[in-house]
C-alpha positions as CSV (number, residue, x, y, z in Angstrom):
1,M,0.0,-0.1,0.0
2,Q,1.0,3.4,-0.8
3,Y,0.6,6.2,1.8
4,Q,-0.4,9.7,1.2
5,L,-0.6,12.4,3.4
6,T,-3.7,14.9,3.1
7,S,-3.7,17.5,5.7
8,W,-3.6,16.1,9.0
9,K,-4.5,12.4,8.2
10,V,-2.7,9.5,6.3
11,V,-5.0,8.0,3.7
12,M,-4.1,4.3,2.5
13,R,-4.4,3.7,-1.2
14,P,-4.0,0.7,-2.9
15,K,-0.8,0.2,-4.9
16,K,-1.5,-0.4,-8.7
17,V,-0.8,-3.9,-9.5
18,R,-1.0,-5.5,-13.4
19,P,-3.5,-8.3,-13.6
20,K,-2.3,-11.8,-13.9
21,R,-2.9,-13.6,-17.4
22,S,-6.8,-14.5,-17.7
23,T,-8.0,-18.3,-18.2
24,N,-11.2,-16.7,-20.0
25,P,-11.3,-16.6,-23.7
26,T,-12.2,-12.9,-23.4
27,E,-11.7,-10.1,-21.4
28,P,-12.9,-6.3,-21.5
29,I,-10.4,-3.7,-22.7
30,A,-9.7,-2.9,-19.3
31,Y,-7.5,-5.9,-18.9
32,A,-5.7,-5.0,-22.0
33,A,-4.8,-1.7,-20.5
34,G,-3.9,-3.3,-17.1
35,R,-1.5,-5.8,-18.9
36,M,0.3,-3.2,-21.2
37,G,0.4,-0.4,-18.3
38,T,-1.2,1.9,-20.3
39,G,-4.5,3.9,-19.5
40,L,-8.1,2.9,-20.6
41,N,-8.2,5.6,-23.3
42,Q,-5.1,4.6,-24.7
43,A,-6.3,0.9,-25.0
44,Y,-9.4,1.8,-26.5
45,A,-7.4,3.9,-29.2
46,A,-5.3,0.9,-29.8
47,A,-8.1,-1.4,-30.3
48,D,-9.7,1.1,-33.0
49,R,-6.3,1.0,-34.7
50,G,-6.6,-2.7,-34.7
51,E,-3.1,-3.2,-32.6
52,I,-5.0,-5.1,-30.0
53,P,-7.1,-8.4,-31.2
54,V,-10.7,-7.4,-30.2
55,I,-14.1,-8.6,-31.0
56,R,-17.3,-6.4,-30.8
57,V,-20.2,-7.7,-28.9
58,G,-22.8,-4.8,-29.5
59,K,-21.2,-1.7,-28.5
60,R,-18.6,-3.6,-26.3
61,K,-15.2,-4.5,-27.4
62,L,-14.0,-7.9,-25.7
63,V,-9.9,-8.3,-25.9
64,L,-9.3,-12.2,-27.4
65,V,-6.7,-13.0,-24.7
66,E,-4.7,-15.6,-26.6
67,P,-3.6,-13.6,-29.5
68,F,-3.1,-10.4,-27.1
69,E,-1.0,-12.5,-25.0
70,R,1.2,-13.9,-27.9
71,M,1.4,-10.4,-28.9
72,L,2.6,-9.1,-25.7
73,A,5.2,-12.0,-25.9
74,G,6.5,-10.8,-29.1
75,E,5.4,-14.1,-30.7
76,G,3.1,-12.2,-33.3
77,R,0.9,-9.4,-34.3
78,A,-2.6,-8.5,-33.9
79,P,-4.8,-10.1,-36.5
80,S,-5.1,-7.2,-39.3
81,T,-8.4,-5.3,-39.7
82,G,-8.4,-5.2,-43.6
83,K,-7.9,-1.5,-43.8
84,A,-5.2,0.1,-45.8
85,A,-2.8,1.8,-43.7
């Protein structure tokens, strides 16, 4: 825990910890943001650019865990979206 002094009292704040690898086939974008150590907005932007393998379920974007973990390990790239660069 990290401690932060605010005026006359000390407030305990939980330390940010990266989530461990998931056993689920899909996870929300927040999982990818935590694993990459970036913010949620940056993770959504990377998903929109096709840099993170996601599927859309309605308006929701879910990260495909296996391809994402391979991408983090440097074994491959995210699948192409078919858009010209």
